[in-house]
N, C-alpha and C positions, 0 to 999 in steps of 0.2 A: 504493500500500499504506499501510496506516495505522499510525501509531506504536504499537508493541507495547511493554509493559512487562512485565518479567520480577518477577512478584511475590515470588518465592522471594528474590531479590536486593534488593528494595526496602528491607527493614530494615537490610541491611547499608549501603546508601547513606544512608539516613536517620540512622543511628547516627554514621556518619563526619561527616555535616553538622552535626548537633546538637553533638556532643561537640567536635570542632575549632572550631567557632562559639563555643562556651563558653570554649575556650582562647583565642580571638582577643580576646575582651573583656576579659580580665584580665590574662594572663600578659605580654604585650609591654609592658603600662604598670606592671609591678610595680617596675622599677628607679626610675622618676619617682615612683612611690607612695612608695618607701623614702627617697627624697631629700625628699619633701614633710613626711615625719615626723621629719626630722631625722638620718638615718643617713648615714655618711660613705662615701666610696669603698671604704675598707678593710672597713668592716661589710658593706656590700653585697657586696663580693667574697668575703667569708667565707661569706655566705648561698648565693650562686651557686655557690661553690667546693665547699662541704662537702655540700650535699643532693644533688648526683649520685651522689657515692659511696655515700650510703646507698640511693639509688635503684638503683644498680647490682647491689647485693647483694639488695635485695628484690625486684628483677626477675628474677634468676636463681632466688632461693628460691620466689617465688609461681609462676614459670612451671613449676619441677620439681614443685611441689604440684598445680598443676592438670593435668600430664602423669600424675603417679602416681594420682591419685584421680579423674581424668576429670571435673573439675568446672570447666571452662573458663568457662562461662556464668555460674555461680554466682559464681565469683571474680571475673569482670569486673564485674559488678553491685556487688559489695561494694567493690570498688577504687573505683569511680566515685563512690559514695555517700561512702566515707571521704574521698576526696582533695577532694570538693566541700565537706564540712563543715570541714574542716582550714582550706582556704585562705579560705573565706567567714567563718571566725571572726576573721580579721584586722580586719575592720570594726568589731567589737565593742571592740577594745583601746582603753583610754583614753589616748591619745596624748599629750593635753595637759592640763595642769593650770594653775589660775591662782592666784596669791597677791596679798594686798593690800599695796600699798606707800604710804605717805603721806611727802609731801615739802612744804617751804615755800620760798618765793623771794619776794624783793622785786621788785616790778614798777613801772616807772615807766610810767604810762598815757599813750598817745598813740594817737590814733585811727588811725594809720597803721600802728603798730608792734604795738599790743597785740592781738594775734590768736592764738587757740589753735586750731591745725588738727588737734590729736589727738581721739581718742575718750575722753580722760580726763574724769571727772566731778570738777568743781572747785567749791569754796565760796571766797568772797572775802571778805576784812575789809580796810578801808582805814583808813589814819591820818587823812584828812582827812574833816571833816564838811561837808555831808552826804557820804553814801556816794558815792563817785566812779566806782566800777566796780561791775558786775552782770554775772553770767553769763547771756547770752540763751539758750543751749542746751548740749548735750553737746560740740558740735563747734565752737563759736565764742565769742569773748569781745569785749564792747564796754566801753568806759569813755570817761570824759571826759578832756579834756586837762589836763596839769599836775597830775596827782594821783599819789601814790604809795600803791601797795597791797601788801598781803602776800597772797601767792597760795598756798593751801594745796590740795594735789592728792591725791586717792586714787585710784590708778590699779589696774586688774588686769594684773598682769605675767606674760607666758607663761613657765612654768617646765617644761622637758622633763626626764624621767628617762630619758636615751638608753640607758643601761645595760639597764633592765629593758625598755624597749620593744624593743631589739636581741634580747635572749634571748627574749622572747616570740615575735617573728617568726621567730626562728632555729628554735625548737621546733615552731612550727605549719608552717614551711616542711619541716622534716625529716619530720614525721609525713605532711603531705600528699604529698610526693615518695616515700615509701615505697610508696604505693598508686599514685600518678600514673604512675610510671615503668613499672609493669606493665601498665598498660592497653593501650598501643599493642601490645605484644608478644601480649597474650591476644586482642585483636581481630583482629590480623593472622593469627594462629594458626587463629581461628574463621573468619575470612573464606577462607582458603586451603582450609580442611576443606569449608567450604560450596560453594566452587567445584568441588572435586574435580579432574577432568581439565581443567577450564577455569581451573585455577590461574593461567595466564597473565593472566586478565582481572583480577587484582588491582588493577593502576592505574587501571582504569576505575571500580573502585568507590571507591578511595582518593581520587580526584580530586574526588569530591563533598564530602570533607571540606575540600579546597583551596578549593572554591567557597564553603562556607560560612565559613571562617576568613577568607576575603577580604571577603565582603559584610559580615560583622560588625565585622571590623576598622576598616573605613572608616567605617562608621555609628557606632561607639563612639568613634572619634577626633573627630568632629564633635560628637557627644553630650557628651563630657567638655570639649571646647572651649567649649561653650555653657553648661555648668552653671555656676551662679552660687555653689554653696557654696564656702566657705573651707576653706583647708588640706586635710587628709586626706579630708574629707566630699566633696569635689570627685569622689572615686572611687566614691561610693557607687554609681551607676548601673552601673559596671562589675561590682562583687560581686553585685548583684541580678540582672543578665542572666547572669553566670555560674551563679548558681544555678538559674535557670529553664531554662537550655539543658541543663544536665546532668540535670535531672529529666526533660526530654523524652528524653534519650539513653538513659537506664534504661528508660524506656517502649520505647523501640525495640528492646531486647534481648529483649523477651518472645516474639517469634515465632522466635528463632533456634534452629536445630536443630542440634547438634554431633554428631560422629561418636562412636559408642560403643566403637569399637575403639582409641582412643588409650590408650595405657598406656607406662609407662616401667619397663624391665627393663634392668640394667646401666648406668644413666643416666650416673654418673660416669665409668667406664671408657669409655663411648662417648665422652664429651665429651672427655676427654685424648686419645683416638685421634683425634679430628677435629682437636684443636688441634696435633698433631704433625705434620698435613700442611703442607708449606712454603707451598703457595698459600694455605692457610686463614690460616696465620700472617700473611703479608704482607698480605692483605686485611684481617684485622684490624687491623693496624699502620695501613693507610690510612684505615680508619673511625676509628680513635682520633685520628689527626692531623685529620680533618675534623670530628670532635666537639670537638676544641680550639678550633678557629676558629669552631664554631658558638657555643661559649660565650662567647667574647670579644664577638661580634657582638650574641648575646641580653642580655648583661649590660651592656654599655657603649656601645652604638651610640647609642641613644636619649638617654642621658645626656649623651654628647659634644655631640650636635645641640642638645639643651636648653641646656647650660651654657656651650658655647663658641661656639653659632652661634646661639642664641635661637629655636630651632625651636618651632612650635606643636603642640598635640595634633592639629591637623587633618593636619599633614604626617606625624605618627606614623601615623595612619589611612590616609592615602593610600600611604604607604610599604608598610605591611602589604597593602594591597589589590593594589598592583602586583606584589609578590613572589607572592602567592598566584594571581593570575588568569594570571600567566605559568606557574606550576607546573601549571595545566591541562593545557596542551599538552604539557609536559614529561612528566607522568605518562600522558597518552595515547600520546604517540609513542615513549615510553622503550623499551619492548619491542623495536620495530622498529630504533631506533638501536642497542641492546645487540646485537642480532642481526647488524647489519651490520658494526660495527666491534669488538664483543668487549668484554668487562668491562675489560680491562686499559686500552684506549684511552679508555673512558669515564672511569676513574678519573684518568687522566693530563689530561683536559679539565677534570675538577674541580679539579685542582690549579691548573691555569692560572686559572680562573675565581676561585678564592679569592685568589690572588696579585693579581690585578686588582682585586677587590673591596677588599681591605685596603689595597691602596697608594692606591686611588682615594679612599677615605675620609679618608686622612691630608693629601691635597692641596686638597679643596674648600674654599672661602671662603664658600660660601653654603649654607645648610642643605638647600635644594630641590635643590641638584645631587646630593645623595646618592640621589636616585631614579634617576639614571643607572646607578650600581653596585648598586642594589637588585635591578635586573633580572637579575642574574647569581645570584640565588638560585633561579631555576628550574633551574639547573645543578648549583650546590653542594648543594641539598637534593633536588629533584624527580627529577633523573635519577640522583643519587648513591644515594638511598634506594630507588628502584625496583629499581636493580641489587642492592643489597645484600640486599633482600628475596627477589628471586628467587634469588639465590645462596645464602641461607641455607635457603630452602625445599627446595633441591636436595640439599645437603650433609648435610641432617639425617638421622641414623639413624632406624630406626623406633622410634616413641614419644617421639622428641626433638625434635618440631616446635617446640613452645612454648620449649622449653629453649634450642635454637639461636637463634630469633628473639630470645630474651631476651638471649642473649650479644651478638648484633651491636648490638640497641638499647641494651644496657648499656654497651658499650665506646663507642658513639658519644654517647649522650644521658647516660651516667652518668660514667665515668672521664674520657673526653674533655671533655666538656662541663664537669666540675668543675674539671679543670686549667686549661682556658681561662679561665674565670672567675676563678678564684683568682689565678694568676699574672697576669692582665691588671689587676687591682685593685693588686697590688704595683706593677707597671711604672707603671701611671698616677700613683700617688702620688709614686714617686720620680722619674720621667722626664717625665710627661705623656702625653696621649692620642695625640699624634702620633707619639712614639717607640713607643708600645703596639702602635697598628696596623701600623706598618712592620717591627717585631719579629716580629710573627706572619706578615707576608708573606714575610719572610726565611725563617722556619721552614718555612713551606709549600713553598717553593721547593726547600729542601733535601730534604724529603721526596719531593717529585716526583723529584728527581735519584737519591736512593736507589732508588725503585722502577723508574726507568728502567733503571738499572744492574743491578737484580736481573732485570728481564725480559730484557735483553740476555744477561745470563750464562746464565739458565735456557734460553733459547732455543739458545744455542751448545752448551750441555751436552745438550740434546735432540736436536741434530743428531749430536754426537759419540758418543753413547750411546743410541741410540733405544729399545732394549728395555728399559734400566733407567730411562729416563724414563717409558716407557709403565706400567711397574710401580708407579713412585712418583707417577704423575699422579693429583692430586685431582680431576680434571675430565675430561670425555670431549673428545677432539680435536675434534668439531664438535658444534654444537647443531642440533636439528632445525630446519628453515627452513619456515615456513609464510608466507602472505601477510599473515596478521593477526597472529598471536602466537607466541610459543614456550610449548609444553606442557612443563612440567618433568617428566622421567620419575620414576616413583617407584621407590624402593629404595634400599637404603644404598649400593650401589656407584656409583651415577651422581652425579657431581659436576657442578658448573657450571664452564664454561671461562672461565679468566682471561686465557689467553695467546691 
């Protein structure tokens, strides 16, 4: 039997591939880019810490607007264009300015000592006649023995206006993230809508984004390492690729067909009702904790490897590639794993994986050893995010699909990611990166203990008061079991099993 391609789903796969490839060539390298233009750890932490909070609000707002006016596709296109323009505008910021500086010094000429290895342009006047010293070129100086010269140099000295650079980058990041944070939620909503009763196949669409991310992350790492530009211009290829790939992503949205029956009635009351469910609240608590860990790794892992362990851009690309290629089987098999062990056990596994990753980073003595712990990303993101998206699709009341997905994504990529990056910068500045990584590992372990206690208590209560537990249960007792996937049932009353 020949390979059959579902043309209806092909645009979804292509969008995820191009869009996440565009993210891969720029976003992972932004901390190193900020470092190259003179930003400190604190300034970087402020950028990575504040922009997700703005993104959280915009994600919910834009998700609600899309639900109310049924303009998911149009809003998705607008968000992709706006975020692309905002982030790519960074490359046009005049990061460096030069001022002229003139200085004079007496030089006792010696063939062995009189060498100028700088790039300064110098003119020479000598006390002895005939002229004993002469400038051979801009980078070297030759003179005769036993002559005293007066060296007058006019040099171009680098002058950075760090505050204005920081403020400009902060504004562009905030504007870009206002739209960037809504893209994933809108696209996930469109994907689930297009799939319909086959919503369980979400992971198989999303994994193409992982493939695109992995391929282009590795390629961009090699490209940046081979680039001969100086300072911030070394990252110019990343900005160009980001622009091109996002243009292709926009073109992939043209064939999208969204459902016309998506609408939002009693949106806020439905949301508050969902948030009152105990299982929903504890799951959002976990998603928040995972987002906090995601934020610290995103903001400071590469900075740590670059500054403390001398990592190359090639390592960054290989690291991203390993993380993404291991995500592929994670997304592909996520549904079967969730079906077999339940969402609660999946989240406990994610807790353990984060503790191992964060602790491991703090003990490595060579940058390439970080790849061992990067492999855990397939669990901490691939498996976790698949579980969260499925859960959100089932708990969503009618007309609230994009809003609930926005809430999940906003808590993880917004509030959690923001807290993680902001607090991490403070810990790094005061205690160093080793303490930073180990502090987050301890925090994650505490989160896991709290969740384990909650699960134990809830199971005991359910056995003691089965009728009350059934009435308050936000998820069905059993999920449908199929050989391939779980098909989320439609309707407000059906919820996903957490226990």
